[in-house]
DOLUM-24163 format. One record per residue: residue in three letters; x, z, y of N, C-alpha, C in turn. Coordinates in steps of 0.02 Angstrom, whole numbers, plus 50000, padded with zeros to 5 digits. Layout:
N
ALAXZYXZYXZY...
This chain:
401
MET500315001249936499994999750014500305000950052PRO500024998550111500464997150189500795004250188GLY501445004550230501805010150248501275014850300LYS501185021550279500955024650345501255032150346SER501365036350400501515041150394501275046750404SER500485046150377500145051750371499655053950317ILE499675057450278499245059650239498555058550268GLN498225059450319497665057750353497535050350323GLY498025045250362497805038450362497865037250263ALA498145038750233498255036450150497605039150109ILE497355042950150496735046850091496385043050118ASP495995041350208495605039050219495445030850224HIS496065028950199496155021050193495485019050168PRO495165013750175494465012850176494445006250125SER495145004050114495344997450062495565001050003ASN495725008849988495915010549923495335017049911HIS495085018649945494625024349924494015025849948SER493475026549916492865026849935492695037449970SER493165039849952493025049149982493015048750059LYS492595053550072492345055150167492895059150160ALA493235064050114493475069250136494115068450197ARG494195074050232494655072650267495135077450268VAL496085076050270496515080750273496805080750337PRO497395084450350497805085050403498415080450373SER498785078650428499455074550396500075080250400VAL500405077250358501185081350362501475082150386ASP501605088550435502045088150476502935089050457PRO503245083550485503775083850460504365088650463ALA504285092950520504645097450551504775104250484ILE505355103250451505315108350401505655114450428SER505425119250441505915126450467506195130750427SER506325131350361506765134550310506585131050245THR507075133550220507215130650149506905133450094LYS506295128550077505845129950028505855125349969THR505625127249904505495120349859504805122649829SER504345117649824503765118349796503815113749722LEU503535118249668503665115849600502945114649576LEU503015108749560502395105449529502455104249447THR501905105549416501815104849347501145104149331ALA500955102949257500315102449219500235103349159SER499595105749139499565109349092499465104849022PHE499715098649037499345092548960500025094448918GLY499965095648858500585095548816500915102148841GLU501445104248795501945110348812502505110948854GLY502825102348860503465100348901503535102648979HIS502815099148991502805100149072502875106749095LEU502525110949053502575119449087503095120349062SER503445121849011504045124248973504665121649041ALA504665117049058504915113949095504955118249171ALA504555116449208504345120149282504375126849264LYS504275130449199504575137949191505195140149203GLY505695135749150506265134449168506715135549224ILE506335130149270506645128449334506505133549375ALA505825137149365505665142849416506215148149410THR506395150849343506885155949337507425153849328ALA507705147749338508635147249373508545146749444LEU507825143949500507845145449557507765150449574HIS507415155949517507605163649571508215166049577ARG508505163349507509335167049513509625165549536LYS509745158449571509965154749624509625157349683GLY509205162249699509045163949740508595160849813ILE508625152949778508135148849809507415150849830ASN507155149349871506365151149897505995146649850SER505455148549809505145142149772504285145249775SER504035139949764503225143749729503195144049665ARG502695146349647502825147549554502585140049552PRO502595138149454502395133149454501775131049461LEU501515125149497500775125149527500725119149482ASP499935121149450499615114849424498945113449464LEU499125109049507498685105949565498135104249522LEU498155099749465497795097549426496995102349416LYS497455107149368496915112549339496515116149419GLU496995117249473496795121249535496295116149565ALA496175108249565495725105849590495285103449553LYS495265103749487494725102349431494615105849366PRO494515112449362494835117249326494185114249253ASP493825114249280493315114049214493535105549173THR493795100549220493875094749180494565093349150VAL494865098949193495495098049148495565102949092HIS494915106849081494975110349030494725107248962LEU494165101048989494095098148940494545091048920LEU494825089948958495315084448941496035086948908ASN496155093448904496665096548883496305097248790ALA495675100548803495355099248718495285091248715ALA494945087148729495205079748705495685077948685TYR496425079348736497095076048713497065079648663ARG497315085548637497465088748580496955086348509MET496305086148528495875081648467496065075048452VAL496105071548498496445066748498497155063748450ILE497595067848490498285068748471498455070148396THR497855075748359497875078348300497485074148264ARG496845070948271496535067148235496505060548226TRP496745056548286496765051148278497175048548325PRO497925048748289498525046948325498645038448360GLY498135035748287498245028348315497885027148376LEU497445031048400496965028048470497565032648520TRP497805037448504498265040248549498825035148573ARG499005031448515499645027548536499335019448578LYS498785017248559498395013048588498435015348687LEU498015022748680498185024248761498715025048795TYR499235027248755499775028548780500115022448813HIS500265015248768500515013148773500025006548856LEU499295009448837499005006248888499095009548950ALA499255015448974499645018549014500305017949042ASP500685013948992501255009949004501335003049056THR500695002349055500584994149094500294994449151ILE499854999149167499125001249200499425006149264PRO499825002449331499995007449382499375011649386ILE499745018449393499355024549394499375026049483GLY498555027849489498545029149571498415023849610ASP498345016849577498145012849627497395010649661SER496875015749607496405015249630495965023249595PRO496075025549632495965033049579495265033349589ILE495265038049525494545040049535494315047549567ASP493675047849548493695054649581493995061349562PHE494405063349500494725067249480495355068149526THR495585060349520496335059449566496305059649657GLN495735059449670495635060649730495565067549754ALA495135071049712495295079749715496015082249727VAL496435080649669496905081649637497625079449721THR497415073449747497805070949794497645075949850ARG497045077549867496645082049921497075088649926LYS497115091749860497335098249840498035098049842LEU498565092149824499245092449846499445090949930ALA498945087449965499005084750033499055094850067LYS498355098350039498415103650081498785108550058HIS499155109649993499805112249980500525110750013LEU500445104950035501315103150051501345105250127ASN500355103650157500505105350228500495115250253ASP500295117750203500395123950204501005128250182TYR501255124850135501895127950112502475124050144ASN502325118150172502935114350220503575115350179PRO503715111750134504375112350072504885107550095ASP505595109550079506015105250086506145101050047ILE506085101849986506005099649929505365098749873VAL505235095349844504595094049790504895093349744VAL504825097849691505215098049611504575095649560SER504455090949529503855089149485503975087249424THR503685091349354503675089349307503335085749263TYR502875080349311502235080549276502425072349318PRO502135067249283502225060049321501625057049381LEU501135062549378500695060849416500785061149498TYR501215067349506501455068849581501695063649607GLY502185059149586502535057049596501985050349655HIS501645048649597501175043049629500755045549683LEU500385050549674499895055049711500375054649788ILE501155056749788501365056949857501565049949890GLU501635045449845501655038249878501035037049906GLN500345037549862499935035649911499785039549973LEU499995046049979499965048750029500195047350099LEU500965044750083501445043650130501575035750129GLY501475031850079501755024850075502175025950066ASN502665019450117503215018050108503505021050176SER503435026050202503595030250247504175032350199PRO504865035650269505205042750228504885048350223LEU504905050850169504715056650136504855061350203PRO504465067850218504745072150249505075077750210PHE505185079150162505495083150094505695078250035ALA506205079750023506635077849964506235077749894LEU506195072749855505685072449812506085073049732LEU506065077149692506395077849633505875077149556THR505925072149528505445070949468506045072849419VAL505715079549368506085079849328505705076849243VAL505985071549229505705069049161505655072349094THR505085075649071505165078449030505135074548945ASP505185068048948505235062848892505975062748888SER506205059748842506805058048817506995050948785THR507355046348801507525040848760507115034648767THR506435036348746505825033148748505315036148812ILE505505032048860505115033248929504595028948947ASN504075032948966503255027548982503465027149047SER503265021649085503395019449145502965021249182ALA502465026549178502055032149201502575034649255TRP503195035949229503695043149288503895037649336LEU503765030849362504095028649392503545026849465SER504005028949498503545027349574503865023449632ASN503635022349677503865016249723504185023149764THR504285029249785504325033849843505305031649825GLU505595036549877506165036549889506415044449854GLY506225045049790506425050349755507015051549692HIS507155057849680507655056349644507365058049554TYR507735057449502507585059249456507885063949406ALA507745067249367508285072549335508235070649271VAL508465068649216508335065249153508825069449095THR508575068949040508805072848989509485069948971ASP509795063148975510245060948931510475056248960LYS511035050648934511025043648955510575036748945ASP510185037848887509765033448855509075034248914SER509005040048934508405039648977508475038849054ALA509215040149078509495038449137509475029149108ASP509635027049065509615018849061508875015449068PHE508525017949057507675017249052507695017249144PHE507885021249195507785021049264508175016649292LEU508905016949262509275010949288508955002349284SER508765002149236508664997449202507834994549251ASN507514999449284506984996449320507144998249393GLY507634996549418507774996949491508075002549524ILE507925007549486508055014149536508945016349549PRO508875014749610509885016249608510205022849592GLU510865022049543511045024349509511225032349547ALA511365033849623511405037649663510695042249630ARG510245038149624509655042649618509375046049565VAL509945044249505509485046449427510265052149411HIS509885056249393510335061549380510235064349292ILE510585067149254510745070449192510765075449216THR510315078249178510385085349190510345091749115GLY509995085749069509815090149001509075091749011PHE508805093448972507945097048965508125104149002PRO507615104349042507645112049098507375118649037VAL507795118148979507555125848927507415131948972ASN507305135848939507265143448964507655147548969PRO508115147749035508885149049052509075154948996ASN508585160348972508675163448904508885163548843LEU508705155048850508975153148774510055153948769ASP510015159248746510895158048753511215157348699GLY510875152948632511235150348566511035155848525PRO511275153648452511175158148395511385167948421LYS510925169948383511125176948386511275180148294ASN511545186148309511725188448242510985191048221SER510525191648244509925194048208509685187948156ALA509795183748151509645177448105509915178648045GLY510535182748038510975186047987511015178347945ASN511275178647889511875174647836511285171147815PRO511405162847837510825157147792511075158947727PRO510635154747695510735153047628511455148347629PRO511885148547565511565153447513511595160247503LYS512085165247552512005171347557511305174647565GLY511075172347616510345177747639510005171847623PRO509335174547659508435172247640508695164847696LEU508255162747680508015156147742507525157347775LYS507755160247847507215160647887506865154847922ILE506305154947907505865149147938505575149647982LEU505315147248052504685147548113504525142048097TYR503795142248086503535135748087502955138348136THR502885131748185502265130948220501785125848225PRO501275127148166500725123148158500385119248211SER500305112648232499945107048258499515103648220THR499515102048162499375096848147498675099048097PRO498215094748071497475096448043497365104148010ASN497045106548008496995111947957497045112047907ARG496735104647860496925104747795497635104047774LEU498115100747810498905100547819499185106347826VAL498915110447854499345117847884499275121547827ARG498605122647787498395124847748498895121047665ARG498885115847663499475114347602499945116547625THR500205115147681500975116447699501115122947670LEU500775127047698500725136547682500775136247613GLU500215132547582500315133847505500925132247469THR501255126647492501835125147459502225127647478ILE502365132247527502785134947526502815143147510GLY502095144047499502125150347458502235148847386SER502325143247374502395142947299503265141647297ILE503445141147346504305140647362504525147747350GLN504265153247387504295158747389504195163647327ASN503675161247283503595163747209504125163547170GLN504715158647189505165157347153505715162847163PRO505725169047103506165172947135506945169847163SER507225165847140507765163847132507785158747213LEU507215159147252507325155347305507055159547353ARG507565161147393507195168047438507055163247518LEU506495166547559506385165447636506015169747648GLU505865168347718505495172247755505345167947814LEU504565167747818504215165447870503775166947931THR503975164147972503515167248044503225162048083VAL502625162348055502015156048096501665159248177VAL502055155048212501675155248297501155151448304LEU500575152548309499935149048322499985145548399GLY500225148748458500165147048513499355146148531ARG499515137048570498815134848600498285134848518HIS498685133548485498185131048417497995137748390GLU497915143048409497735150348376496905149748358ARG496655148248406495795146748381495545142848333ARG495935137948331495695133848278496045135348198LEU496785137748217497085139048156497095146348131ARG496985150948157496975158048149496755159348079GLN496335155948067495835157748000496185156247932THR496455148647941496825146047893497525147447885VAL497785148847928498325152847926498315159247897GLU497875166147898497835170847891497605170947803ASP497255165447801497015165147708497565161147671TYR497925157747696498555154147656499235156247677SER499325159347689499945162247721500485163447673PRO500905164147640501155167947593501345175347608ALA501245179347569501355186247571502035189547610ASN501765194047652502405196147694502515190547760THR502045185947747502195180347815502085185747881ARG502535183947945502475187647990501885180548038ILE501345182548072500775180448106500875180648180ILE501105175748219501065177648272500635171048338GLY500235173848375499725169548418499945167948463TRP499845168848531500315167448605500855170648585THR501485167448619502145172848643502345168248683ASN502885172648731503205172348790503855173248767ASN504005173048695504665174848664504985170048611MET504855162648616505125160648578505815157548592PRO506165158948665506955160748641507305163348592ASP507155171048584507135175048537507155172848456LEU506365169948445506145169748395506755163148355LEU506825159148408507395152748390507795153048374SER507995158848403508705161248402508785165548332SER508315168248308508385172848248508225170148194ASN507955164048188507875158348142508275154648115HIS508255151248057508785146448039508415138248027LEU507905138148027507675133148027506975132848073LEU506725127248110505885126848143505465119048096ILE504865122748090504545116648062503945115548122GLY503915110348150503515106548199503685100048223LYS503215100048284503135092148299503445092348352ALA503725085148380504345083748419504215084148475GLY504005090048510503785089348581504355090148630GLY504505088448678505175089948704505385095448720ALA504855101948746505195108248765505535110448676SER505085109048617505185111848537505915107948529VAL506145102248538506585098948515507205102248547HIS507185103148623507715103848660507905110348657GLU507325115648649507405122948634507745123548577ALA507515120348512507965120548448508675119348453LEU508645113548495509425112648492509985117948560ALA509415119548585509865126048628510005130548588ALA509585133548552509485139248494509975136048454ALA510155131948424510445129648363510275130648305CYS509595129348302508965130048245508775123048228PRO509125120348158508725114848145508115113248144MET507845109448128507095107048143506835101948078LEU506385104448053505985099948016505425095648053ILE505455088448069504945086748119504225086448070ASP503835089948089503105087448012502645082648084TYR502735081648133502135077648176502575075948249VAL502515068948255502515065248313502095061248356VAL501985064648402501345061348438501765054048467PRO501345049148440501465042548439501685040648528GLY502155036948551502365035548612502875040948635GLN502535046248664502935051548695503285055348665GLU503245055048603503575060748576504325056948525GLU504135050948522504445045548465505175047848489GLY505375047748563506035046748567506275053048548ASN506145058648577506305066048558506465065648472ALA506125063748433506125064048357506795058848338LEU506935053048389507545048748358508175053748403LYS508135056048457508625058448457509045065648425LEU508725069248384508675073448354508905070048288LEU508635066648259508965064048187509605058448222ARG509715055648277510565052648297510845058748307LEU510705065748313511215069548335511265072648252LYS510785073448217511045074548150510795082648150CYS510105084548182510105090648179509275092448172GLY509155087748146508535088948099508305084248065MET507835085748026507565079147987506725079747971MET506635073147966505815070447961505515074747895ALA504905076747904504635079147851503825079947851GLU503395075847848502955071347879502145074447814THR502555075347796501945078147723502215086547690PRO501445089247679501805095847653502285094747583GLU502125089947552502535088747489503305087847528GLU503435085347566504095081247590504325088447611ILE504025093747644504295097547665504605102747630ALA503975104047563504205108947525504945105847486SER504815099347490505575096047456506105099147487ALA506195097047562506655098847598506785104747596ILE506415110247605506525117747583506905118247551LYS506715116047475506725117347405507645115747403SER507675108447459508355108147421508865110947485LEU508575112947555509015118147585509445124247530LEU508845126047498508825133247477509245132147399GLU509035126447363509425126047287510135123247290LYS510205116447331510765114047306511115109447377ASP510865109947437510885106947488511175111347567ALA511215119047545511555123347601511995120747656THR512485118047630512995113847671512735109347728ARG511965106947724511875101647744511465106047803LEU511285113047812510855115647833511505118947888GLN511895120247858512555123347894512995116747960ALA512875110547930513085105847963512625103848027MET511925104347999511265102848063511575108748121GLN511565114148085511885120048149512475118448184LYS512845117848156513415114348183513555110248237ALA513095103248226512795098648262512445101248316ALA512025104748314511675107948358512115111548409ARG512315116548381512835119348435513405114948483LYS513485109948432514065103848483513435100148530HIS512885097948512512485096848559511925100248594ALA512085104348593511545108748647511715108948719GLN511125107148745511165109448816510935114248851ARG511245120348849510695126648879510785127948940ASP511105123249002511105124649060510645119249110GLY510105115949062509795110249106509515113649171ALA509125119349159508775122549223509195123249269GLU509725126049246510265127949313510595120349329LYS510635116949310510725109449340510175106649376VAL509535107649371509165106149384509025110549461ALA509085116349456509225120549529509845119749563ASP510465117049543510905115649597510845108749606LEU510315104149589510485098549594509635097849651THR509305104749651508665102949683509025108349773GLU509445114249759509765115049825510345109049861LYS510545105049822511095099849852510325093649887LEU509815092849845509415087549879508975090949940ALA509105096849928508655099649998508925100350065ILE509665101850029510135103250096510295095150129GLN510425090550079510585084350108509865081150151LYS509225084250131508705080250168508665085050235
């Protein structure tokens, strides 16, 4: 759209919007160094990254807003329904999600926003005016497009840093026409932005901003096999029938006296759906946890993680040197995460309960050295300072602006 210096003009441009809402323009005068941290609750990675960044900013003494989910603030009921629909689709109809994901890769975001994005845009405009940041740090792709709508091609009155939570395979939704910067997990991710015309000076490899409290493996994990039991952390997200069969197969292994394992199940956002299934079919002495903020310690005190290839899960497992059995990959957005873990030899694919059981038995009976090799590879490739690097970059860009 034509360049405009005012949010007022961008919101009310008759060729782009039908809303009659009026919002004030952004005052380009910035009186103090402040960071606005924006995120969204779709999936785990965006919010997890924002929390890691918030912790690192606080440790550096940088004035920052709490992680703000402006989508939820603008339309809480709509976001609740969309979140439920998202989890249902990726769990039950992954083929449909693949089509929707690739559709998002071809349709420009925000050119003709529906009422939902107009409400978010107004909420964003009000936040920018009220908070008046030096820099906006976003862990969700939509905000870059909304800022582009608000200010067009005009110079931004603040620095903009988009922290990309996907790795290797990146959706075009992350690209916007603003003058903003991008923080990415690795070189493959950086190459995507460079190949799409983003100048090298605006693309920064920081690693995924995992929780800064993830400081690697701890003694609490104890000896891995063959000297000690295999400590497994399971974060189920697949349909109930697959979770039930997975727990049954793990139980059949545990019943063999020569194969020692300990199982911890973390239900997280799936607690309501999976609690009864997990309680009914878990092996004896399984530790069952609902929602937790203690994933760093749990990852660091277990030998193996079973779960889907989410951005936060994969990079936190790497940081904790906890090898991973990937039991599910959300089509499109998580394929790059899985490829990265496999390429680094820090995990294995096991997409059925039978494959999971076979992998566990192999690690316990005859392939303990493979577990140790995966742990060693994870220690080698772990990036535990991603949040600190993003915080340093935030400070640098704010000062430059």
